[in-house]
C-alpha positions as CSV (number, residue, x, y, z in Angstrom):
1,X,0.0,0.0,0.0
2,X,1.2,3.5,-0.9
3,X,-0.3,6.5,0.8
4,X,-0.5,9.5,-1.5
5,X,-1.3,12.2,1.1
6,X,-2.3,12.7,4.7
7,X,-6.0,11.9,5.3
8,X,-8.1,15.0,5.8
9,X,-9.1,14.0,9.3
10,X,-5.4,13.9,10.3
11,X,-4.6,17.1,8.6
12,X,-7.6,19.0,9.9
13,X,-6.9,17.7,13.5
14,X,-3.3,18.8,13.3
15,X,-4.2,22.3,11.9
16,X,-7.0,22.8,14.4
17,X,-5.5,21.4,17.6
18,X,-1.7,21.0,17.5
19,X,-0.2,23.0,14.7
20,X,0.6,25.8,17.2
21,X,2.8,23.4,19.2
22,X,5.2,23.0,16.2
23,X,7.5,25.8,15.1
24,X,7.3,25.5,11.3
25,X,5.6,23.8,8.4
26,X,8.3,21.0,8.1
27,X,7.6,20.0,11.7
28,X,3.8,19.9,11.0
29,X,4.5,17.8,7.9
30,X,6.5,15.4,9.9
31,X,3.9,15.0,12.6
32,X,1.2,14.4,10.0
33,X,3.4,11.8,8.2
34,X,4.1,10.1,11.5
35,X,0.4,10.0,12.7
36,X,-0.8,8.8,9.3
37,X,1.9,6.1,9.2
38,X,0.9,4.9,12.7
39,X,-2.7,4.6,11.6
40,X,-2.4,3.2,8.1
41,X,1.0,1.5,7.7
42,X,1.4,-2.2,8.5
43,X,5.0,-1.5,9.5
44,X,4.9,1.1,12.2
45,X,8.6,1.8,12.2
46,X,10.2,5.0,10.9
47,X,11.4,3.1,7.8
48,X,8.0,1.4,7.3
49,X,6.2,4.7,7.6
50,X,8.5,6.6,5.1
51,X,8.3,3.7,2.7
52,X,4.5,3.8,2.4
53,X,4.2,7.6,2.4
54,X,4.8,8.9,-1.1
55,X,5.6,12.4,-0.1
56,X,7.4,11.7,3.1
57,X,10.9,13.0,3.9
58,X,13.5,10.4,4.1
59,X,13.6,8.2,7.2
60,X,16.6,10.1,8.7
61,X,14.7,13.4,8.6
62,X,11.6,11.9,10.3
63,X,13.8,10.2,12.9
64,X,15.6,13.4,13.7
65,X,12.3,15.2,14.1
66,X,11.0,12.5,16.5
67,X,14.1,12.3,18.6
68,X,15.5,15.8,18.7
69,X,12.5,18.2,18.7
70,X,11.4,19.5,22.1
71,X,7.8,18.3,22.9
72,X,5.3,20.2,25.0
73,X,3.6,17.4,26.8
74,X,1.2,19.4,29.0
75,X,0.1,21.5,26.0
76,X,-0.4,18.3,23.9
77,X,-2.5,16.7,26.6
78,X,-4.6,19.9,26.9
79,X,-5.2,19.9,23.2
80,X,-6.2,16.2,23.3
81,X,-8.8,16.9,25.9
82,X,-10.1,19.9,24.0
83,X,-10.4,17.8,20.9
84,X,-12.3,15.0,22.6
85,X,-14.7,17.3,24.2
86,X,-16.1,18.4,20.8
87,X,-17.7,15.0,20.2
88,X,-21.1,13.9,21.5
89,X,-20.3,10.3,20.4
90,X,-17.0,8.5,20.5
91,X,-15.7,6.1,17.8
92,X,-12.6,3.9,17.7
93,X,-10.6,6.5,15.9
94,X,-11.1,9.0,18.6
95,X,-10.0,6.5,21.2
96,X,-7.0,5.6,19.1
97,X,-5.8,9.2,18.6
98,X,-6.6,10.0,22.3
99,X,-4.5,7.0,23.5
100,X,-1.7,8.0,21.2
101,X,-1.6,11.6,22.4
102,X,-2.0,10.5,26.0
103,X,1.0,8.2,25.5
104,X,3.0,11.0,24.1
105,X,2.3,13.2,27.1
106,X,3.2,10.5,29.6
107,X,6.1,8.8,28.0
108,X,7.5,11.1,25.4
109,X,8.3,10.3,21.8
110,X,11.6,8.4,22.4
111,X,9.8,5.9,24.6
112,X,7.2,5.2,21.9
113,X,9.8,4.9,19.2
114,X,11.8,2.5,21.3
115,X,8.8,0.3,22.0
116,X,7.8,-0.1,18.4
């Protein structure tokens, strides 16, 4: 499977809720690539994600982004809660994204990368 672009639900969620937590457009592109890959790629490693994403940066750029960027865990958790509160009904995707963002706030990116 090859992924041509980031799904609109991921892109809209990033733009609406977490774009302000990233300093520039390349960082926002990396986070959308990473989230899309985690949801849609069979191989959830950095190499696996960049292999299926047609417009992804190379794996070393994504890896640097995930391991060297400062993350604002409290702000990310606040955005996660704001996002969840907009829904009257919950679906599997909401729980998946919520779990993912909660894991980020508790463990940080490097722990998640190490565990996958």
